[in-house]
C-alpha positions in Angstrom: -0.1 0.0 0.0 1.2 3.3 -1.0 0.6 6.3 1.3 1.2 9.9 1.0 1.5 12.9 3.6 0.0 16.2 2.7 3.5 17.6 2.7 4.7 14.9 0.2 1.7 15.7 -1.9 2.2 19.5 -1.8 5.9 18.8 -2.7 5.0 16.6 -5.6 2.5 19.1 -6.9 4.9 22.0 -6.7 7.6 20.0 -8.5 5.2 19.1 -11.2 4.3 22.8 -11.8 7.8 23.7 -11.9 8.9 21.1 -14.2 5.9 21.8 -16.6 6.5 25.6 -16.6 10.3 25.1 -17.3 9.8 22.5 -19.9 7.0 24.5 -21.6 8.2 28.1 -21.3 8.1 30.1 -24.5 11.9 30.6 -24.4 12.8 27.0 -23.5 14.0 25.0 -26.6 15.2 21.2 -26.3 16.0 21.4 -22.5 16.0 18.2 -20.9 15.2 17.0 -17.3 15.6 13.5 -15.7 14.6 12.8 -12.2 14.9 9.5 -10.3 13.8 9.4 -6.6 14.1 6.4 -4.3 13.1 6.3 -0.6 10.9 9.0 1.3 10.5 12.7 1.9 12.7 13.9 -1.0 12.2 17.4 -2.3 13.2 19.3 -5.4 12.7 22.6 -7.2 14.0 23.1 -10.8 14.1 26.0 -13.3 15.4 25.9 -16.8 15.6 28.6 -19.4 17.5 28.7 -22.7 18.5 26.0 -25.2 19.8 22.5 -24.8 20.3 22.4 -21.2 20.5 19.3 -19.3 19.5 18.4 -15.7 19.9 15.0 -14.0 18.8 14.4 -10.4 19.1 11.0 -8.6 18.0 10.9 -5.0 18.2 7.8 -2.7 17.5 7.5 0.9 15.4 10.0 3.1 14.7 13.6 3.1 17.2 14.8 0.3 16.7 18.4 -1.0 17.8 19.5 -4.7 17.0 22.9 -6.1 18.6 23.7 -9.3 18.4 26.8 -12.0 19.9 26.9 -15.3 19.7 29.7 -17.7 21.6 29.8 -21.0 22.8 27.5 -23.6 24.2 23.9 -23.5 24.7 23.9 -19.7 24.6 20.5 -17.7 24.0 19.7 -14.2 24.0 16.5 -12.4 23.1 15.8 -8.7 23.5 12.4 -7.2 22.4 12.1 -3.5 22.6 8.9 -1.4 21.8 8.9 2.3 19.7 11.3 4.6 18.9 15.0 4.8 21.5 16.2 2.1 20.9 19.3 0.2 22.4 20.6 -3.2 21.4 23.9 -4.5 23.1 24.9 -7.9 22.8 27.8 -10.5 24.3 28.2 -13.7 24.0 31.2 -16.1 25.8 31.3 -19.5 26.8 28.5 -21.9 28.6 25.3 -21.9 29.0 25.1 -18.1 29.1 21.9 -16.2 28.1 21.3 -12.6 28.4 17.9 -10.8 27.5 17.2 -7.3 27.8 13.9 -5.5 26.7 13.4 -1.8 27.0 10.2 0.1 26.2 9.9 3.7 23.9 12.5 5.8 23.7 16.0 6.6 25.9 17.4 3.8 25.2 20.9 2.0 26.5 22.0 -1.4 25.6 25.5 -2.7 27.2 26.4 -6.1 26.9 29.2 -8.6 28.7 29.7 -11.9 28.3 32.3 -14.6 30.2 32.6 -17.9 31.1 30.0 -20.3 33.1 26.7 -20.3 33.3 26.4 -16.6 33.5 23.1 -14.7 32.5 22.7 -11.2 32.4 19.5 -9.2 31.6 18.7 -5.4 32.0 15.2 -3.9 30.9 14.8 -0.2 31.3 11.6 1.9 30.7 10.9 5.7 28.5 13.6 7.5 27.8 17.2 7.8 30.1 18.5 5.3 29.5 22.1 3.8 30.7 23.4 0.4 30.0 26.9 -0.8 31.5 27.5 -4.4 31.0 30.4 -6.9 32.9 31.1 -10.1 32.6 33.6 -13.0 34.4 33.9 -16.1 35.5 31.5 -18.8 37.4 28.2 -18.9 37.6 28.0 -14.9 37.5 24.6 -12.9 36.7 24.1 -9.3 36.8 20.6 -7.6 35.9 20.0 -4.0 36.2 16.5 -2.3 35.1 16.2 1.3 35.6 12.9 3.3 34.8 12.5 6.9 32.8 14.8 9.0 32.3 18.3 9.7 34.4 19.9 7.0 33.7 23.3 5.4 34.9 24.7 2.1 34.4 28.2 0.6 35.8 29.4 -2.6 35.2 32.1 -5.1 37.0 32.8 -8.3 36.8 35.2 -11.1 38.4 35.4 -14.4 39.7 33.0 -17.0 41.5 29.9 -16.9 41.6 29.4 -12.9 41.7 26.0 -11.3 41.0 25.4 -7.6 41.2 22.1 -6.2 40.3 21.5 -2.4 40.7 18.0 -0.5 39.5 17.6 3.0 39.7 14.6 5.2 
């Protein structure tokens, strides 16, 4: 027997409205969204505008939150959450930007924003209660954050062209 809570139904209805609005907007052309949810109490919010943007979300476990916004051309975002009470919020504006966030464990938080073109941003979190806040703007920049263990915090901002930041915390 499948049972739904009122909050779950509200979240599902809001998600459908957001997805429908993003996918059928007059300025959206050939954008794609893929969502897979396994477990309970997951939430998501999505907005996409522009052309040929791709968004993939996989949530497994309990109570994971994913909020994504993409605007521009040929941007790609992948969020893969496994565990409990993880949150990922990403924003991309521009063209040919890529964001990947992987979270395994519980209580992780990743907030990312990038603008410009040809930027790559990746966050991998393992363990518990790790936090990453990443922003970059410009062209041909790359950021990689790997957090293993518990209670790590990473904050980075970069602007310009051709910059690379790699943060590893254990």
